[in-house]
N, C-alpha and C positions, 0 to 999 in steps of 0.2 A: 504494500500500500504506500504509494508515493504521497508525500506531503510537501507543502511549501515550507521550507526550513529557512528561518530568518537568522541573519548574522550581523554582528557588530562590524563596523568598518575596520577596527583594529583590536588586537588582543587587550584584555583588561590589564591594568597595572599589576594586579596580584598574580598574574600568570607568569611573570618573569622570575620572581623569587621561587615560585613552585618549580619552574624549569631548572633554575640553578640548583635547587635541592636535589632533583632527580639526576641531572647531568653530573653533579659532584660524586654520585655513586658510580657512574660509568666512566668518567674521565678524571684526571687529576684536577683538583679544585681550581687552579689557575687557568687551565684549559677550559673548564666549564664556564668560568667567568668571562673569558674571551668570547666563547660561543654565545652566551646570553647577550653580551654587548652587540655582537653581530646580528642577533635576532632582533634586538630593539631597532636597529637601523635598516633591516631588510624590508623589502616591499612585500605586500600581500599578493599571493598568486593562488590559483585554484587547482585542486586535484580531486579525482573521483574517490569516494570512500573506499571502494574495493581495491583501488590501486595503492592507496596508502597502507591498507592492511597487507597486501602482498609484499610491498617494499619493506615493511617493518618486520615481517615474519612473526608477528604477535597473534595470539588467539583472540577471538571475539568473546568479550564478556557477555554473559546473558543478562536478560532484563531483571533477573533476581538480584543483581548487584544494585545496592541502594544508590550509588552515585550515577550509574547508568539510568536507573529509573527516574532520578531527579532531573536529569537532562532530557529524558523522554517526555516528562511532564512539561518542561519548558517548551519543547517542540509542539506538543499538543495545545498548549496555552498561547502559542504564537509569540513567545518571548525570544529575544535574540540571544544567540550563542556566541561565545568568543572564538575567533579563529584559532587554529592549532599552531603550535610551535614545533618545528621539525628540524632535525640535524642529519645531514648526510654523513654516514659513517663509511667512508671510502675503504677503510681497512677491512671491513667485514661485509661490504657490499649490501648495506641495508640502510633504512631510514630509522632514526631514533625519534620516538615521539616524546619530546621534552615536556610538553604539556598538552593535554587534550585527549588523552586515551579514552576516558569515559564518554566525552562528547562524541568522539569517533564511533564508539560502539553504539551509542544511542542513535546517531544519524544512520548508521548502517542498518539498524533494525527497522528503520522506516523505508530506506531507499539506498541500496548499495551503489547505485549510479549517481547519487547526489554529489554535486560539486561542493567541495569544502574549501573555504578560504584558509590559507596557511601562510605563515612566514617560514621560509626554509633557508638554511645556510649549510 
């Protein structure tokens, strides 16, 4: 069931510290900080939900996940979602979802072909 999914024009400010927290687990802290600085300056582009999943190699979280369900409710209520923050991990040939994994899962559950705005570095 496809829905019109609404997006903010830019990520919310609190998305960047969340991205830094996650990226600091994956990369050395200094590198994570540089990546977040680059994400702040990156322009927004769009990718299909199914392609982001394929590139990330992650599994789809089910609607039983409370964070996914919270974002599904936002979609149903016509509220705007924040764009995703993505990092290209060239060494492993995948995309790291620095922030927005639950939003991605929620959107995918409505429309796997939905175009999702993202900042990617």
